[in-house]
DSSP file (Angstrom, degrees, kcal/mol; ACC not computed):
  #  RESIDUE AA STRUCTURE BP1 BP2  ACC     N-H-->O    O-->H-N    N-H-->O    O-->H-N    TCO  KAPPA ALPHA  PHI   PSI    X-CA   Y-CA   Z-CA
    1    1 A M              0   0    0      0, 0.0     2,-0.6     0, 0.0     0, 0.0   0.000 360.0 360.0 360.0 125.8   49.2   48.5   -6.9
    2    2 A K        -     0   0    0      3,-0.0     2,-0.2     0, 0.0     3,-0.1  -0.903 360.0-150.4-106.2 120.9   50.6   45.4   -8.6
    3    3 A I        -     0   0    0     -2,-0.6    48,-0.0     1,-0.1     0, 0.0  -0.551  42.9 -79.1 -82.1 152.5   53.3   43.5   -6.8
    4    4 A I        -     0   0    0     -2,-0.2     2,-0.4     1,-0.1    -1,-0.1  -0.289  50.7-134.6 -52.5 128.3   55.8   41.6   -8.9
    5    5 A E        -     0   0    0     -3,-0.1     2,-0.4    50,-0.0    -1,-0.1  -0.762  17.6-160.5 -93.6 133.4   54.2   38.3   -9.9
    6    6 A I        -     0   0    0     -2,-0.4     0, 0.0    45,-0.2     0, 0.0  -0.912  18.6-138.0-114.5 138.0   56.3   35.2   -9.6
    7    7 A K  S    S+     0   0    0     -2,-0.4    -1,-0.1     1,-0.3    -2,-0.0   0.925 100.6  13.3 -62.7 -46.0   55.4   32.0  -11.5
    8    8 A N  S  > S+     0   0    0      1,-0.1     4,-1.8    -3,-0.1     3,-0.4  -0.739  70.5 175.4-131.4  85.2   56.1   29.7   -8.5
    9    9 A P  H  > S+     0   0    0      0, 0.0     4,-3.0     0, 0.0     5,-0.2   0.754  75.4  60.7 -66.0 -25.2   56.4   31.9   -5.3
   10   10 A D  H  > S+     0   0    0      2,-0.2     4,-2.8     1,-0.2     5,-0.2   0.913 107.1  43.9 -71.4 -40.5   56.7   28.9   -2.9
   11   11 A I  H  > S+     0   0    0     -3,-0.4     4,-2.3     2,-0.2     5,-0.2   0.931 116.8  48.5 -65.0 -43.6   59.9   27.7   -4.5
   12   12 A F  H  X S+     0   0    0     -4,-1.8     4,-2.4     1,-0.2    -2,-0.2   0.919 115.1  44.5 -59.6 -46.0   61.1   31.3   -4.6
   13   13 A G  H  X S+     0   0    0     -4,-3.0     4,-2.9     2,-0.2     5,-0.2   0.895 112.9  49.4 -68.7 -42.1   60.2   31.8   -1.0
   14   14 A A  H  X S+     0   0    0     -4,-2.8     4,-2.1     2,-0.2    -1,-0.2   0.904 113.8  47.0 -64.8 -40.5   61.6   28.6    0.3
   15   15 A T  H  X S+     0   0    0     -4,-2.3     4,-2.4    -5,-0.2    -2,-0.2   0.931 113.6  47.9 -65.4 -45.5   64.9   29.3   -1.5
   16   16 A S  H  X S+     0   0    0     -4,-2.4     4,-2.3    -5,-0.2    -2,-0.2   0.920 112.7  48.0 -61.4 -45.4   65.0   32.8   -0.2
   17   17 A S  H  X S+     0   0    0     -4,-2.9     4,-2.3     2,-0.2    -1,-0.2   0.872 111.1  51.6 -64.8 -36.5   64.3   31.8    3.3
   18   18 A S  H  X S+     0   0    0     -4,-2.1     4,-2.4     2,-0.2    -1,-0.2   0.905 110.1  48.3 -66.9 -41.0   66.9   29.0    3.1
   19   19 A F  H  X S+     0   0    0     -4,-2.4     4,-2.6     2,-0.2    -2,-0.2   0.886 110.4  52.7 -64.2 -37.8   69.5   31.6    1.9
   20   20 A C  H  X S+     0   0    0     -4,-2.3     4,-2.4     2,-0.2    -2,-0.2   0.914 108.8  49.3 -61.8 -43.5   68.4   33.8    4.7
   21   21 A L  H  X S+     0   0    0     -4,-2.3     4,-2.3     2,-0.2    -2,-0.2   0.921 111.7  48.2 -62.0 -44.7   69.0   31.0    7.2
   22   22 A A  H  X S+     0   0    0     -4,-2.4     4,-2.5     1,-0.2    -2,-0.2   0.896 110.1  53.0 -62.3 -40.1   72.4   30.3    5.7
   23   23 A H  H  X S+     0   0    0     -4,-2.6     4,-1.5     1,-0.2    -2,-0.2   0.918 109.8  48.2 -59.3 -45.2   73.2   34.1    5.9
   24   24 A C  H  < S+     0   0    0     -4,-2.4    -2,-0.2     1,-0.2    -1,-0.2   0.903 113.3  46.8 -63.2 -41.9   72.3   34.1    9.6
   25   25 A V  H  < S+     0   0    0     -4,-2.3     4,-0.4     1,-0.2    -2,-0.2   0.883 115.1  45.6 -69.3 -38.1   74.4   31.0   10.4
   26   26 A L  H >X S+     0   0    0     -4,-2.5     4,-1.3     1,-0.2     3,-0.7   0.699  90.7  85.0 -80.0 -19.2   77.4   32.3    8.5
   27   27 A T  H >X S+     0   0    0     -4,-1.5     3,-0.7     1,-0.2     4,-0.7   0.890  85.7  52.8 -54.2 -47.6   77.4   35.8    9.9
   28   28 A P  H >4 S+     0   0    0      0, 0.0     3,-0.6     0, 0.0    -1,-0.2   0.857 109.3  51.0 -59.6 -31.9   79.3   35.1   13.1
   29   29 A F  H X4 S+     0   0    0     -3,-0.7     3,-0.7    -4,-0.4    -2,-0.2   0.775 107.0  54.2 -74.4 -25.0   82.1   33.5   11.0
   30   30 A L  H X< S+     0   0    0     -4,-1.3     3,-1.3    -3,-0.7     5,-0.3   0.493  82.2  86.2 -89.3  -3.5   82.3   36.5    8.7
   31   31 A F  T << S+     0   0    0     -4,-0.7    -1,-0.2    -3,-0.6    -2,-0.1   0.687  76.4  72.4 -67.7 -15.3   82.8   39.0   11.6
   32   32 A L  T <  S+     0   0    0     -3,-0.7    -1,-0.3    -4,-0.2    -2,-0.1   0.755 101.2  44.5 -70.8 -23.4   86.5   38.2   11.3
   33   33 A S  S <  S-     0   0    0     -3,-1.3     2,-1.1    -4,-0.1    -1,-0.1  -0.966  93.9-113.0-122.7 140.3   86.7   40.2    8.0
   34   34 A P        +     0   0    0      0, 0.0     2,-0.6     0, 0.0    -3,-0.1  -0.573  42.6 165.3 -76.2 102.4   85.1   43.6    7.4
   35   35 A I    >   -     0   0    0     -2,-1.1     3,-1.1    -5,-0.3     4,-0.5  -0.881  11.9-176.2-117.3  96.6   82.4   42.9    4.8
   36   36 A W  T 3  S+     0   0    0     -2,-0.6     4,-0.4     1,-0.3     3,-0.4   0.791  79.2  54.4 -67.0 -30.0   80.2   46.1    4.8
   37   37 A W  T 3> S+     0   0    0      1,-0.2     4,-0.6     2,-0.2    -1,-0.3   0.622  86.9  83.0 -81.3 -12.2   77.6   44.8    2.4
   38   38 A W  T X4 S+     0   0    0     -3,-1.1     3,-1.0     1,-0.2     4,-0.2   0.906  92.5  45.4 -60.8 -43.8   76.9   41.6    4.4
   39   39 A S  T >4 S+     0   0    0     -4,-0.5     3,-1.4    -3,-0.4     4,-0.4   0.768 102.4  66.1 -73.4 -23.2   74.4   43.3    6.7
   40   40 A S  T >> S+     0   0    0     -4,-0.4     4,-1.0     1,-0.3     3,-0.6   0.662  83.4  76.3 -71.9 -12.7   72.7   45.1    3.9
   41   41 A L  H <X S+     0   0    0     -3,-1.0     4,-2.6    -4,-0.6    -1,-0.3   0.751  79.8  72.7 -65.0 -22.5   71.6   41.7    2.6
   42   42 A N  H <> S+     0   0    0     -3,-1.4     4,-2.2    -4,-0.2    -1,-0.2   0.907  95.0  49.6 -58.4 -42.8   69.0   41.8    5.4
   43   43 A I  H <> S+     0   0    0     -3,-0.6     4,-2.3    -4,-0.4    -1,-0.2   0.897 110.3  51.4 -63.6 -39.8   67.0   44.4    3.5
   44   44 A L  H  X S+     0   0    0     -4,-1.0     4,-2.9     2,-0.2     5,-0.3   0.922 109.1  50.2 -62.6 -44.3   67.2   42.2    0.4
   45   45 A F  H  X S+     0   0    0     -4,-2.6     4,-2.4     1,-0.2    -2,-0.2   0.894 110.9  48.9 -63.3 -40.2   65.9   39.2    2.4
   46   46 A I  H  X S+     0   0    0     -4,-2.2     4,-2.2     2,-0.2    -1,-0.2   0.932 114.0  46.3 -64.1 -44.6   62.9   41.2    3.8
   47   47 A S  H  X S+     0   0    0     -4,-2.3     4,-2.0     2,-0.2    -2,-0.2   0.934 115.0  45.0 -64.3 -47.5   62.0   42.5    0.3
   48   48 A V  H  X S+     0   0    0     -4,-2.9     4,-2.4     1,-0.2    -1,-0.2   0.894 112.9  51.9 -65.4 -39.7   62.3   39.2   -1.4
   49   49 A S  H  X S+     0   0    0     -4,-2.4     4,-2.9    -5,-0.3     5,-0.3   0.895 107.2  53.2 -63.5 -40.0   60.4   37.5    1.4
   50   50 A F  H  X S+     0   0    0     -4,-2.2     4,-2.7     2,-0.2    -2,-0.2   0.942 110.6  46.2 -60.2 -47.4   57.6   40.0    1.1
   51   51 A I  H  X S+     0   0    0     -4,-2.0     4,-2.2     1,-0.2    -2,-0.2   0.915 115.0  47.1 -62.1 -43.8   57.2   39.4   -2.6
   52   52 A A  H  X S+     0   0    0     -4,-2.4     4,-2.5     2,-0.2    -2,-0.2   0.917 114.6  45.5 -66.3 -43.5   57.2   35.6   -2.2
   53   53 A V  H  X S+     0   0    0     -4,-2.9     4,-3.0     2,-0.2     5,-0.2   0.913 111.7  52.5 -67.1 -42.3   54.7   35.6    0.7
   54   54 A Y  H  X S+     0   0    0     -4,-2.7     4,-1.6    -5,-0.3    -2,-0.2   0.950 114.2  42.2 -57.6 -49.9   52.4   38.1   -1.1
   55   55 A N  H  X S+     0   0    0     -4,-2.2     4,-1.1    -5,-0.2    -2,-0.2   0.895 115.7  49.0 -66.0 -40.8   52.3   35.9   -4.2
   56   56 A S  H  X S+     0   0    0     -4,-2.5     4,-1.4     1,-0.2     3,-0.4   0.908 109.7  51.7 -65.1 -41.9   52.0   32.6   -2.2
   57   57 A A  H  < S+     0   0    0     -4,-3.0    -1,-0.2     1,-0.2    -2,-0.2   0.838 109.0  51.2 -64.8 -32.5   49.2   34.0   -0.1
   58   58 A M  H  < S+     0   0    0     -4,-1.6    -1,-0.2    -5,-0.2    -2,-0.2   0.758 117.6  38.5 -73.9 -24.2   47.3   35.0   -3.2
   59   59 A R  H  < S+     0   0    0     -4,-1.1    56,-0.4    -3,-0.4    -2,-0.2   0.530  85.2 114.0-106.8  -7.8   47.6   31.6   -4.7
   60   60 A T     <  -     0   0    0     -4,-1.4    54,-0.2     1,-0.1    50,-0.1  -0.309  54.9-149.1 -68.4 149.9   47.2   29.2   -1.8
   61   61 A S  S    S+     0   0    0     52,-2.2     2,-0.5    48,-0.2    -1,-0.1   0.515  78.2  72.9 -94.6  -6.4   44.2   26.9   -1.8
   62   62 A R    >>  -     0   0    0     51,-0.3     3,-1.1     1,-0.1     4,-0.7  -0.937  68.8-149.3-115.2 127.9   43.9   26.8    2.0
   63   63 A K  T >4 S+     0   0    0     -2,-0.5     3,-0.7     1,-0.3    -1,-0.1   0.832  95.4  61.8 -62.0 -33.8   42.7   29.8    4.0
   64   64 A V  T 3> S+     0   0    0      1,-0.2     4,-1.5     2,-0.2    -1,-0.3   0.766  94.5  64.1 -66.5 -24.1   44.8   28.9    7.0
   65   65 A M  H <> S+     0   0    0     -3,-1.1     4,-3.0     1,-0.2     5,-0.2   0.830  91.1  64.8 -70.5 -31.5   48.0   29.3    5.0
   66   66 A K  H <X S+     0   0    0     -3,-0.7     4,-2.0    -4,-0.7    -1,-0.2   0.964 108.3  36.8 -58.9 -55.3   47.5   33.0    4.3
   67   67 A P  H  > S+     0   0    0      0, 0.0     4,-2.7     0, 0.0    -1,-0.2   0.885 116.3  55.1 -66.9 -33.7   47.8   34.1    7.9
   68   68 A L  H  X S+     0   0    0     -4,-1.5     4,-2.7     2,-0.2    -2,-0.2   0.920 108.1  48.4 -63.3 -42.0   50.5   31.6    8.6
   69   69 A L  H  X S+     0   0    0     -4,-3.0     4,-2.4     1,-0.2    -1,-0.2   0.915 113.9  46.4 -62.7 -42.2   52.6   32.9    5.7
   70   70 A W  H  X S+     0   0    0     -4,-2.0     4,-2.5    -5,-0.2    -2,-0.2   0.855 111.7  51.0 -70.5 -33.7   52.2   36.5    7.0
   71   71 A I  H  X S+     0   0    0     -4,-2.7     4,-2.7     2,-0.2    -2,-0.2   0.929 111.1  49.0 -65.5 -44.1   53.0   35.4   10.6
   72   72 A G  H  X S+     0   0    0     -4,-2.7     4,-2.2     2,-0.2    30,-0.2   0.914 112.4  47.8 -59.7 -43.9   56.1   33.7    9.3
   73   73 A F  H  X S+     0   0    0     -4,-2.4     4,-2.8     2,-0.2    -1,-0.2   0.918 112.0  50.1 -62.5 -43.8   57.1   36.8    7.3
   74   74 A S  H  X S+     0   0    0     -4,-2.5     4,-2.9     2,-0.2     5,-0.3   0.914 110.2  49.5 -62.5 -43.4   56.4   39.0   10.3
   75   75 A L  H  X S+     0   0    0     -4,-2.7     4,-2.5     2,-0.2    -1,-0.2   0.918 112.9  47.3 -61.5 -43.0   58.5   36.9   12.6
   76   76 A L  H  X S+     0   0    0     -4,-2.2     4,-2.5    22,-0.3    -2,-0.2   0.922 113.8  47.4 -64.5 -43.8   61.4   36.9   10.1
   77   77 A T  H  X S+     0   0    0     -4,-2.8     4,-2.7     2,-0.2     5,-0.2   0.933 113.7  46.6 -64.2 -46.4   61.1   40.7    9.6
   78   78 A I  H  X S+     0   0    0     -4,-2.9     4,-2.8     1,-0.2     5,-0.2   0.911 112.7  51.2 -61.5 -42.0   61.0   41.3   13.4
   79   79 A S  H  X S+     0   0    0     -4,-2.5     4,-2.3    -5,-0.3    -2,-0.2   0.917 112.2  45.6 -60.9 -45.1   63.9   39.0   13.9
   80   80 A I  H  X S+     0   0    0     -4,-2.5     4,-2.0     2,-0.2    -2,-0.2   0.924 114.8  46.9 -66.6 -44.6   66.0   40.7   11.2
   81   81 A I  H  X S+     0   0    0     -4,-2.7     4,-2.4     1,-0.2     5,-0.3   0.920 113.5  48.7 -64.5 -43.0   65.2   44.2   12.5
   82   82 A N  H  X S+     0   0    0     -4,-2.8     4,-2.5    -5,-0.2     5,-0.4   0.902 110.9  50.9 -62.8 -40.1   65.9   43.2   16.1
   83   83 A E  H  < S+     0   0    0     -4,-2.3    -1,-0.2    -5,-0.2    -2,-0.2   0.869 112.9  46.9 -64.2 -36.0   69.2   41.6   15.1
   84   84 A E  H  < S+     0   0    0     -4,-2.0    -2,-0.2    -5,-0.2    -1,-0.2   0.896 126.6  25.3 -72.9 -41.6   70.2   44.8   13.2
   85   85 A F  H  < S-     0   0    0     -4,-2.4    -2,-0.2    -5,-0.1    -3,-0.2   0.497  94.2-133.5-107.4  -5.2   69.3   47.2   16.0
   86   86 A H     <  +     0   0    0     -4,-2.5    -3,-0.1    -5,-0.3     3,-0.1   0.911  42.6 159.5  56.0  51.7   69.6   45.1   19.1
   87   87 A F  S    S+     0   0    0     -5,-0.4     2,-0.3     1,-0.3    -4,-0.1   0.958  71.6   0.7 -66.5 -50.9   66.3   46.1   20.8
   88   88 A I  S    S-     0   0    0     -6,-0.1     2,-0.5     2,-0.0    -1,-0.3  -0.970  82.9-104.6-135.9 153.2   66.2   43.0   23.0
   89   89 A H        +     0   0    0     -2,-0.3    -6,-0.0    -3,-0.1    -7,-0.0  -0.670  41.6 178.2 -80.4 124.2   68.5   40.0   23.3
   90   90 A V        -     0   0    0     -2,-0.5     5,-0.1   -11,-0.1    -4,-0.0  -0.987  35.3-106.0-125.8 133.7   67.1   37.0   21.6
   91   91 A P    >>  -     0   0    0      0, 0.0     3,-1.4     0, 0.0     4,-1.1  -0.302  29.6-121.1 -57.3 141.8   68.9   33.6   21.4
   92   92 A E  H 3> S+     0   0    0      1,-0.3     4,-2.5     2,-0.2     5,-0.2   0.816 109.5  67.2 -55.2 -33.2   70.3   32.9   18.0
   93   93 A L  H 3> S+     0   0    0      1,-0.2     4,-2.1     2,-0.2    -1,-0.3   0.864  98.2  52.1 -58.6 -36.5   68.2   29.8   17.7
   94   94 A L  H <> S+     0   0    0     -3,-1.4     4,-1.5     2,-0.2    -1,-0.2   0.877 108.4  50.8 -68.0 -37.0   65.0   31.9   17.7
   95   95 A N  H  X S+     0   0    0     -4,-1.1     4,-1.2     1,-0.2     3,-0.2   0.930 112.7  45.8 -64.0 -44.4   66.4   34.0   14.8
   96   96 A Y  H  X S+     0   0    0     -4,-2.5     4,-2.3     1,-0.2    -2,-0.2   0.866 107.5  59.4 -65.7 -35.3   67.2   30.9   12.8
   97   97 A S  H  X S+     0   0    0     -4,-2.1     4,-2.9    -5,-0.2    -1,-0.2   0.848  98.5  57.8 -64.0 -34.8   63.8   29.4   13.6
   98   98 A A  H  X S+     0   0    0     -4,-1.5     4,-2.1    -3,-0.2   -22,-0.3   0.932 110.7  42.1 -62.4 -45.7   62.0   32.3   12.0
   99   99 A A  H  X S+     0   0    0     -4,-1.2     4,-2.3     2,-0.2    -2,-0.2   0.904 116.2  48.8 -67.9 -41.0   63.7   31.7    8.6
  100  100 A A  H  X S+     0   0    0     -4,-2.3     4,-2.6     2,-0.2    -2,-0.2   0.893 110.2  52.3 -66.2 -39.0   63.3   27.9    8.9
  101  101 A F  H  X S+     0   0    0     -4,-2.9     4,-2.3     2,-0.2    -2,-0.2   0.929 111.3  45.8 -61.7 -46.6   59.6   28.4    9.8
  102  102 A L  H  X S+     0   0    0     -4,-2.1     4,-2.1   -30,-0.2    -2,-0.2   0.903 113.0  49.5 -66.5 -40.5   58.9   30.5    6.8
  103  103 A A  H  X S+     0   0    0     -4,-2.3     4,-2.3     1,-0.2    -1,-0.2   0.919 111.2  50.5 -62.3 -42.4   60.9   28.2    4.5
  104  104 A G  H  X S+     0   0    0     -4,-2.6     4,-2.7     1,-0.2    -2,-0.2   0.887 108.3  52.1 -62.5 -40.2   58.9   25.2    5.9
  105  105 A L  H  X S+     0   0    0     -4,-2.3     4,-2.9     2,-0.2    -1,-0.2   0.914 109.8  48.9 -62.2 -42.9   55.6   27.1    5.3
  106  106 A H  H  X S+     0   0    0     -4,-2.1     4,-2.4     2,-0.2    -2,-0.2   0.911 112.5  47.9 -63.4 -41.5   56.6   27.7    1.7
  107  107 A I  H  X S+     0   0    0     -4,-2.3     4,-2.1     2,-0.2    -2,-0.2   0.923 113.6  47.1 -66.1 -43.5   57.5   24.0    1.2
  108  108 A Y  H  X S+     0   0    0     -4,-2.7     4,-3.0     1,-0.2     5,-0.5   0.934 112.9  49.3 -61.6 -46.2   54.3   22.8    2.8
  109  109 A N  H  X S+     0   0    0     -4,-2.9     4,-1.7     1,-0.2    -2,-0.2   0.889 111.0  50.6 -61.5 -39.7   52.2   25.3    0.7
  110  110 A L  H  < S+     0   0    0     -4,-2.4    -1,-0.2    -5,-0.2    -2,-0.2   0.899 118.0  38.3 -63.8 -41.2   54.0   24.1   -2.5
  111  111 A K  H  < S+     0   0    0     -4,-2.1    -2,-0.2    -5,-0.2    -1,-0.2   0.873 133.5  15.3 -80.9 -38.4   53.4   20.4   -1.7
  112  112 A F  H  < S+     0   0    0     -4,-3.0    -3,-0.2    -5,-0.2    -2,-0.2   0.532 118.6  53.6-118.6  -8.7   49.8   20.5   -0.2
  113  113 A C     <  +     0   0    0     -4,-1.7   -52,-2.2    -5,-0.5   -51,-0.3   0.026  68.3 127.8-125.3  29.2   48.1   23.8   -1.0
  114  114 A Q        -     0   0    0     -4,-0.2     2,-0.2   -54,-0.2   -54,-0.1  -0.611  61.4-108.7 -87.6 148.4   48.3   24.3   -4.7
  115  115 A C        -     0   0    0    -56,-0.4    -1,-0.1    -2,-0.3     3,-0.1  -0.478  14.5-154.5 -74.1 141.7   45.2   25.1   -6.8
  116  116 A D  S    S+     0   0    0     -2,-0.2     2,-0.3     1,-0.1    -1,-0.1   0.701  80.4  19.2 -86.7 -22.2   43.9   22.4   -9.1
  117  117 A D  S    S-     0   0    0      1,-0.0     4,-0.4     0, 0.0     3,-0.4  -0.879  85.2-103.5-140.1 173.0   42.2   24.9  -11.4
  118  118 A E  S >> S+     0   0    0     -2,-0.3     4,-0.7     1,-0.2     3,-0.6   0.793 109.3  63.6 -69.2 -29.1   42.5   28.6  -12.1
  119  119 A E  G >4 S+     0   0    0      1,-0.2     3,-0.5     2,-0.2    -1,-0.2   0.820  91.8  60.2 -71.4 -31.7   39.3   29.6  -10.2
  120  120 A C  G 34 S+     0   0    0     -3,-0.4    -1,-0.2     1,-0.2    -2,-0.1   0.752 110.2  42.6 -71.5 -20.0   40.4   28.6   -6.7
  121  121 A C  G <4 S+     0   0    0     -3,-0.6    -1,-0.2    -4,-0.4    -2,-0.2   0.558  86.9 104.1-100.7  -9.7   43.4   31.0   -6.8
  122  122 A V  S << S-     0   0    0     -4,-0.7     2,-0.1    -3,-0.5   -63,-0.0  -0.609  76.5-121.4 -77.3 122.3   41.7   34.0   -8.4
  123  123 A P        -     0   0    0      0, 0.0     2,-0.4     0, 0.0    -2,-0.1  -0.400  25.3-121.6 -63.6 136.9   40.9   36.7   -5.8
  124  124 A K              0   0    0      1,-0.1     0, 0.0    -2,-0.1     0, 0.0  -0.637 360.0 360.0 -79.8 130.8   37.2   37.5   -5.6
  125  125 A S              0   0    0     -2,-0.4    -1,-0.1     0, 0.0     0, 0.0   0.452 360.0 360.0-103.4 360.0   36.5   41.2   -6.2
């Protein structure tokens, strides 16, 4: 199975996570008007985040970044699903932190964990 390949997944992921954070912050203000499609953006953010994390994890030069990226993605996904279905009450700050954490990981990975040559990023079969 080949996932969509992105030329620079960290920029894509950081941008997506930042938009997700803005979406979370703006949601309470938009409850005043009925916008039915606003909550469906959550599915889009999870999907885009998955693609960005998958590509970033495949290209990072540091082994520790792979699990950190997946932990960040998992926290964001759990946060979004919990917010949608209200399983447990979580302070809004924790929801915002998940998106900010994942965006920060992408920015760190972009700045410090890029491969210098083609071989370090090629998955070993």
